[in-house]
LUMTORTOR-326587 format. One record per residue: x, y, z of N, C-alpha, C in turn; residue number from 1; chain. Coordinates in steps of 0.1 Angstrom, whole numbers. Example, Ala and Ser with C-alpha at 12.3 -4.5 7.8 and 13.67 -1.06 7.14 Angstrom:
2
<site <132 -57 78> <123 -45 78> <132 -33 78> 1 "A">
<site <128 -22 71> <137 -11 71> <129 0 79> 2 "A">
//
This chain:
118
<site <1043 1000 824> <1044 1001 839> <1032 996 845> 1 "A">
<site <1033 985 852> <1021 979 859> <1020 985 873> 2 "A">
<site <1008 988 876> <1005 993 890> <995 983 897> 3 "A">
<site <997 982 910> <988 973 918> <981 982 928> 4 "A">
<site <968 980 928> <959 987 937> <953 977 947> 5 "A">
<site <957 978 959> <952 969 970> <940 976 978> 6 "A">
<site <931 968 982> <920 973 991> <915 962 1000> 7 "A">
<site <908 966 1010> <901 956 1019> <907 954 1033> 8 "A">
<site <918 961 1035> <924 960 1049> <915 968 1059> 9 "A">
<site <919 966 1072> <911 973 1082> <913 967 1095> 10 "A">
<site <904 971 1104> <904 966 1118> <892 956 1119> 11 "A">
<site <895 944 1125> <885 934 1127> <888 927 1140> 12 "A">
<site <877 922 1146> <878 915 1159> <883 901 1156> 13 "A">
<site <889 895 1166> <893 881 1165> <881 872 1161> 14 "A">
<site <883 863 1152> <873 854 1147> <865 860 1135> 15 "A">
<site <868 873 1132> <861 879 1121> <868 876 1107> 16 "A">
<site <862 883 1097> <867 880 1083> <870 893 1076> 17 "A">
<site <879 892 1067> <882 903 1057> <885 897 1044> 18 "A">
<site <883 905 1033> <886 901 1020> <895 912 1014> 19 "A">
<site <907 908 1010> <916 917 1003> <915 915 988> 20 "A">
<site <917 926 981> <917 926 967> <930 933 962> 21 "A">
<site <935 929 950> <946 935 944> <944 935 929> 22 "A">
<site <943 946 923> <940 947 909> <953 953 902> 23 "A">
<site <957 946 892> <969 950 884> <964 957 871> 24 "A">
<site <970 968 868> <967 975 856> <979 980 849> 25 "A">
<site <979 980 836> <990 984 828> <992 974 817> 26 "A">
<site <1005 974 811> <1008 965 800> <1012 951 805> 27 "A">
<site <1003 942 803> <1006 928 807> <1002 919 796> 28 "A">
<site <1012 911 792> <1010 901 781> <1006 888 787> 29 "A">
<site <1013 884 798> <1010 871 805> <1011 874 820> 30 "A">
<site <1001 870 827> <1002 871 842> <1005 857 847> 31 "A">
<site <1016 856 854> <1020 843 860> <1015 842 874> 32 "A">
<site <1023 841 884> <1019 839 898> <1014 852 904> 33 "A">
<site <1003 851 911> <998 863 919> <997 858 934> 34 "A">
<site <1000 867 943> <1000 862 957> <1000 873 967> 35 "A">
<site <1000 869 979> <1000 878 991> <1011 874 1000> 36 "A">
<site <1017 884 1006> <1027 883 1016> <1024 892 1027> 37 "A">
<site <1030 890 1039> <1027 899 1050> <1039 902 1058> 38 "A">
<site <1039 913 1065> <1050 917 1074> <1044 923 1086> 39 "A">
<site <1047 916 1097> <1043 921 1110> <1054 929 1116> 40 "A">
<site <1050 938 1126> <1061 947 1132> <1072 939 1137> 41 "A">
<site <1084 942 1134> <1096 936 1139> <1099 922 1133> 42 "A">
<site <1091 918 1123> <1094 905 1116> <1097 907 1101> 43 "A">
<site <1102 896 1096> <1104 896 1081> <1092 894 1073> 44 "A">
<site <1092 898 1061> <1080 896 1052> <1080 881 1050> 45 "A">
<site <1067 876 1050> <1065 861 1048> <1054 859 1038> 46 "A">
<site <1055 847 1031> <1045 843 1022> <1032 840 1030> 47 "A">
<site <1021 844 1024> <1008 840 1030> <1001 830 1020> 48 "A">
<site <1000 834 1008> <994 825 998> <997 830 984> 49 "A">
<site <999 820 975> <1002 824 961> <994 814 952> 50 "A">
<site <991 819 940> <984 811 931> <990 812 917> 51 "A">
<site <993 801 910> <999 802 897> <989 804 887> 52 "A">
<site <993 807 874> <984 809 864> <976 797 861> 53 "A">
<site <981 785 865> <974 773 863> <964 769 874> 54 "A">
<site <964 777 884> <955 775 895> <961 768 907> 55 "A">
<site <973 764 907> <980 758 918> <982 768 929> 56 "A">
<site <980 763 942> <981 773 953> <992 767 963> 57 "A">
<site <997 777 971> <1006 774 982> <1002 783 993> 58 "A">
<site <1000 778 1005> <997 785 1016> <1007 784 1028> 59 "A">
<site <1008 794 1035> <1016 793 1048> <1009 784 1057> 60 "A">
<site <1016 776 1065> <1009 766 1074> <1000 773 1083> 61 "A">
<site <1004 785 1087> <997 792 1098> <983 797 1093> 62 "A">
<site <981 798 1080> <968 803 1075> <960 792 1068> 63 "A">
<site <966 780 1066> <959 770 1059> <946 766 1066> 64 "A">
<site <935 765 1058> <922 762 1063> <914 774 1068> 65 "A">
<site <921 786 1069> <914 798 1072> <914 808 1061> 66 "A">
<site <924 809 1053> <925 818 1042> <923 811 1029> 67 "A">
<site <917 818 1019> <916 813 1006> <920 823 996> 68 "A">
<site <929 819 987> <933 828 976> <926 825 963> 69 "A">
<site <922 835 956> <915 833 943> <920 844 933> 70 "A">
<site <917 842 921> <921 852 911> <911 853 900> 71 "A">
<site <909 864 894> <901 867 882> <910 871 871> 72 "A">
<site <914 861 862> <924 864 852> <919 874 842> 73 "A">
<site <906 875 840> <901 885 830> <903 899 835> 74 "A">
<site <903 901 849> <905 914 855> <919 916 861> 75 "A">
<site <928 906 859> <941 906 865> <940 910 880> 76 "A">
<site <931 904 887> <929 907 901> <930 894 909> 77 "A">
<site <937 896 921> <938 885 930> <931 889 943> 78 "A">
<site <925 879 950> <918 881 962> <924 872 973> 79 "A">
<site <922 877 986> <925 868 997> <913 869 1007> 80 "A">
<site <906 858 1008> <895 858 1018> <901 852 1031> 81 "A">
<site <900 860 1041> <906 857 1054> <895 855 1064> 82 "A">
<site <894 843 1069> <883 839 1079> <890 835 1092> 83 "A">
<site <882 835 1103> <887 831 1116> <900 838 1120> 84 "A">
<site <900 851 1118> <913 859 1120> <917 859 1134> 85 "A">
<site <930 859 1136> <936 859 1149> <945 871 1151> 86 "A">
<site <947 875 1163> <956 887 1166> <970 885 1159> 87 "A">
<site <975 873 1158> <988 871 1151> <987 873 1136> 88 "A">
<site <976 875 1131> <974 878 1116> <976 893 1114> 89 "A">
<site <977 900 1124> <980 915 1123> <993 917 1116> 90 "A">
<site <992 925 1105> <1004 928 1096> <1000 937 1085> 91 "A">
<site <1010 942 1078> <1008 948 1065> <1008 937 1055> 92 "A">
<site <998 936 1047> <997 926 1036> <1000 932 1023> 93 "A">
<site <1009 926 1016> <1014 930 1003> <1010 921 992> 94 "A">
<site <1005 927 981> <1002 919 969> <1015 918 961> 95 "A">
<site <1017 907 954> <1029 905 946> <1024 898 933> 96 "A">
<site <1028 903 921> <1025 896 909> <1037 895 900> 97 "A">
<site <1037 885 892> <1048 881 883> <1042 881 869> 98 "A">
<site <1047 889 860> <1040 890 847> <1051 892 836> 99 "A">
<site <1046 891 824> <1055 893 812> <1049 904 803> 100 "A">
<site <1058 913 799> <1054 923 789> <1064 922 778> 101 "A">
<site <1075 929 779> <1086 927 771> <1097 919 778> 102 "A">
<site <1096 917 790> <1104 908 798> <1096 904 811> 103 "A">
<site <1101 894 818> <1094 890 830> <1097 899 841> 104 "A">
<site <1087 903 849> <1088 914 859> <1080 909 871> 105 "A">
<site <1086 913 883> <1079 911 895> <1076 925 901> 106 "A">
<site <1064 927 906> <1060 940 912> <1053 938 925> 107 "A">
<site <1055 947 934> <1048 947 947> <1038 958 949> 108 "A">
<site <1027 955 956> <1018 966 959> <1023 974 971> 109 "A">
<site <1015 984 974> <1020 994 985> <1017 988 999> 110 "A">
<site <1009 978 1000> <1005 972 1013> <993 978 1018> 111 "A">
<site <986 969 1025> <973 973 1032> <974 967 1046> 112 "A">
<site <970 975 1056> <972 971 1070> <959 963 1074> 113 "A">
<site <962 952 1080> <951 944 1087> <955 943 1101> 114 "A">
<site <945 947 1110> <947 947 1124> <936 939 1130> 115 "A">
<site <940 928 1137> <930 920 1144> <931 922 1159> 116 "A">
<site <921 928 1164> <921 932 1178> <907 934 1184> 117 "A">
<site <905 931 1197> <892 933 1203> <892 947 1210> 118 "A">
//
């Protein structure tokens, strides 16, 4: 059973920065894609950024150039550096990982709230 522990959310002023972390622990043979999604009040969950095991990335157009995803494969941890934050970035951010143990499994974190407000 893999568990995800997210950290780094909070309140920040517009133009500020935050760094989210998500550490996966448990039985993992292969870690595939790791990424971040977000869900704002009244909206559907959307992709923010993902990174494959090979290092390829995909970003939402709204965050490109401001957010950077990275991962530490030795620690099974994925990060999201968020710069130049805007009020519209306010949302619950969810970590998502795709891994293999005895079968391929996708798991979600519990979410961490990011609030961008003055």
